[in-house]
N, C-alpha and C positions, 0 to 999 in steps of 0.2 A: 504494500500500500504506500502511496505517496501522500505526504502531508506538506503543506506550504510553510509551516513553522514548527519549531520544537514544542511550542504550547499546544498547537493542534495535534501533534503526535501524542502528547501526553493525554489529551482528551480522548483520542481514539483508543488508547490503551485502557484508560479508566472506564469509559462508557461502553465501548464495544468489545472490550477484553481481547483486543488484538495484541499479541506479544510485540514488545518494542523491537525485537530483532527482525520483525517482518515489515517494519515501517522505515521509509527513507524520507528525509526532509529535503525538499527542493523548493526554495523560496520563489515567489513570483518575481517579475521584473518590471522595470520601467524604462522608457526611452530616454536617452541623454538629451539634455537641452542645449541646443546650439545657438540660442538667442543670447544677446548680450545682457548684462545686468540692467535692471530697471531701478528707478527711484522708488524706494519703498513708501507706500502711502498709508495713511492712518486708518487701516481697517483690518479686521480679523476675518478670515475666510473659513467657512464650515461647509462641508459637502455631505449630502445624504438625504434620505427620505425621513419623513416625520413619523417615526415609529418609536414606541417606548424604549426599545433597546438602545437607540441612538442617543437618547437623553438630550435632544436638541432643546426641548422646552425648558429643562433645568438650566441649560447653558444660556438661553435667552433671559431667564430670570436673573442669573448670576451677572450677565452682562449689563442688564438694566440697573442692577445694584452698583456695579462698578461705574457705570456711566453717570449715575446720580451722585455718587459719594466719593469718587476718586480724588485724591489730593491734586494740587496743581501739577500738571505735566505739560510737556510742549504742546500736545494736542491729543484729545481723547480719541480712541479708536472706535470706529463704528463696527457693528457686527453684520457681516454680509453672508447670507445663507444661500448656497446654490443647491437647489433640489426642490422637488415637488412630490405630492402624493403622500400616502401613508395615513394611518388612522388618526394622527394628531395634527394633520395639516390645518383643519378649520380652527382648532384651538390655537395653533401657532399664529394664525392671522389675527385672532382676537388679542393675543398677547403682544403683538408687534407694537412697539412704542418708539419714542425718539432714539435715534442712534442705531436702529435695526432695519436692514433691508432684506426682504424676501425676494430673491431673483427668479424663483421658479427653475425650470429646466435650463441648464447652461451647456451649450455644445462644447466638445472637448477642446477646440482651439481657443475658445473664450475662457474656459476654465483654466487652461495653462497660463493665460495672461493674468488671471486673478492670482494664481500662485506666484507669478513673477513680481507682482506689485504689492502683495499683502505684507503687512508687518508680522503677521503670525497666522499659522494654520492650527486649528483646534479640532481634536477628535476625543470626545469624552464618552464614547460608546461603552455600554456595559459589557459587550463582548464583540470581538472581531476575529474571524478566522485568519485574516491576514491584514487587511486595512490598506488596500492599494493607494487610496488618496494620500496616505502618509508618505509613501515612497515618491509619489508624483510631485507632491509639494517640495520635498527635500531636493529632488532632482532639479528643481527650478530655484533653488537657493532660498526657499522659504523656511524659517524656523518652525518647528512643530511642538505643540503641547498635546500630550495624550494621556488618557487614563492608564494607570499602572495596573492593567489586567490583561488577561488572555494574551494575544500576540502583539499588542500595540507597542509596548516598550521594546520588545524584541526587534520589530521592524524598524523603529526609530533609532535604535542603538544608543550610543553614548550622547548623541547630540539632541535627543528628545528631552523635553521638559516634562517630567512626570507629575501627574496629579493623583494624590492618594486620598484626599478628602473629597468625596463626591457629593457633599452637601452643597446647596446653593451658596451658603455663606463661605464655605471653603473654596469653592470655585471662584467666587468674586474676589476673595482676598488674594488668591494666587494670580488672577488676571491683573489685579492692581499692582502687585509686586513685580511681575514679569514685564509689564508694559511700561514701567517707570524707567527702564534702562534700554532705550531703543538701540544704542550703539552695540550693546552686548548682544541684542537679538540679531542685528545685522551680521555680526561676526559669527554667531551660531549658525545662521543661515548659510553663510559662505562655506563653513566646515561641513554642513549637512550634505553638500553636493558630493563629497567624497564617500559618505555613507551610501548615498543613493547609487553611486557608480558601482557598488558591489552587487546591486540588485538589477542585473541586466537580463533581458530576455534570452540572450545567447547562453548565459549561465543556466537559466531555467531549462532551455532546450537540452543542453549537455547533461544536466542532472537527471532530467526525465528519461533521456535515452539510456544513460548508464543504469538507471533503476530498472528499466524494461529488460535490458540485456542481462542484468543479474537475475531477474525473475525467470527469464527464459532459459537460463543456464548457458 
């Protein structure tokens, strides 16, 4: 069996009782970004459907708290959410307040440009099998903040900012702290490209081919 992360492999072993020796970890990949650096703009980008697992509503509430209460910073960051659909979409529209933009569906080429311009990418999902947007954002020099669960910290590597307090208050406090130092975020984003370069589709293809060859003897 092929799993895309070590976390996923552990889940397969625990839930489906597949012996670890029968599982190979082959991470997914992302395309390299050949565009030049962009000026980082004051917004946070989030990608995904409005489902409870994604915890987008909690992030919206945390951002509203940050936006209303953050101490003086060069410029407050807006929250930009790319995605549509899901059981909580109507509620998200009702929650939308100052500083929050619901973009709906965003084509891949426009999404890539959001990654290039955003100050921060955030994924606070309760569970991800891999979390491809994390890798896509890092490939475009965008620093990432992720929930410390499932595969997300593994995909982000050492450059990911980890969120361990998933309460609205905890999320808001960490947003305030992280966004206070934009220069540190820019440097983290630059270093994130190196991590993303390790996650190539060529490596995925090689790993998959090797796993099949091993399985077929």
